[in-house]
NUTOR-59359 format. One record per residue (C-alpha): residue number from 1; x, y negated, z negated. Coordinates in steps of 0.02 Angstrom, whole numbers, always signed. Example, Ala and Ser with C-alpha at 12.3 -4.5 7.8 and 13.67 -1.06 7.14 Angstrom:
BEGIN
1,+615,+225,-390
2,+684,+53,-357
***
This chain:
BEGIN
1,-2249,+8622,+8211
2,-2083,+8521,+8203
3,-2158,+8382,+8102
4,-2194,+8512,+7960
5,-2014,+8568,+7960
6,-1955,+8382,+7949
7,-2078,+8351,+7807
8,-2014,+8504,+7709
9,-1825,+8451,+7736
10,-1870,+8278,+7682
11,-1955,+8337,+7524
12,-1808,+8457,+7485
13,-1693,+8320,+7499
14,-1785,+8193,+7396
15,-1818,+8320,+7257
16,-1636,+8349,+7235
17,-1590,+8162,+7214
18,-1623,+8024,+7096
19,-1783,+7929,+7122
20,-1681,+7772,+7151
21,-1567,+7839,+7285
22,-1603,+7768,+7454
23,-1577,+7888,+7594
24,-1620,+7894,+7780
25,-1758,+8015,+7796
26,-1810,+8076,+7971
27,-1964,+7999,+8051
28,-2114,+8104,+8030
29,-2205,+8048,+8190
30,-2277,+8177,+8308
31,-2144,+8146,+8448
32,-2041,+8306,+8452
33,-1897,+8203,+8535
34,-1898,+8075,+8393
35,-1731,+8061,+8302
36,-1772,+7899,+8205
37,-1716,+7878,+8028
38,-1809,+7785,+7895
39,-1717,+7724,+7737
40,-1834,+7743,+7576
41,-1795,+7778,+7399
42,-1820,+7959,+7349
43,-1951,+7925,+7214
44,-2056,+7811,+7340
45,-2043,+7944,+7472
46,-2114,+8083,+7347
47,-2246,+7967,+7293
48,-2309,+7918,+7461
49,-2325,+8106,+7505
50,-2459,+8115,+7377
51,-2587,+8248,+7437
52,-2495,+8286,+7594
53,-2604,+8169,+7702
54,-2479,+8030,+7726
55,-2334,+8024,+7846
56,-2175,+7912,+7839
57,-2135,+7844,+8012
58,-2022,+7712,+8090
59,-2117,+7548,+8100
60,-2126,+7544,+8292
61,-2199,+7725,+8292
62,-2356,+7686,+8188
63,-2454,+7624,+8336
64,-2424,+7790,+8431
65,-2498,+7890,+8292
66,-2686,+7862,+8319
67,-2703,+7857,+8129
68,-2732,+7721,+8001
69,-2576,+7631,+7941
70,-2598,+7628,+7749
71,-2432,+7546,+7707
72,-2305,+7440,+7793
73,-2141,+7400,+7717
74,-1975,+7328,+7777
75,-1912,+7469,+7884
76,-2055,+7593,+7880
77,-2238,+7625,+7887
78,-2354,+7751,+7813
79,-2495,+7827,+7915
80,-2641,+7933,+7851
81,-2709,+8092,+7925
82,-2821,+8229,+7866
83,-2750,+8387,+7790
84,-2725,+8514,+7926
85,-2769,+8398,+8066
86,-2630,+8376,+8188
87,-2572,+8197,+8219
88,-2596,+8134,+8391
***
């Protein structure tokens, strides 16, 4: 699934930089045509990943995800899902 490849790329990028570096990550919504970027500090991105059930999305994409919004910040939202369950 494309979203998993995006998450892997985002994680690799974040792991190689300082936790304080803010970079534009790709939105992790389930829209395969999405090319939105979301600026977040690398440390915050890795923290929100947690157990793999949270996804970083552009704020205007959160309502399309059919998942609970667990955090909303300036410029991004975090939605929750179940491990292994596809987002809709």
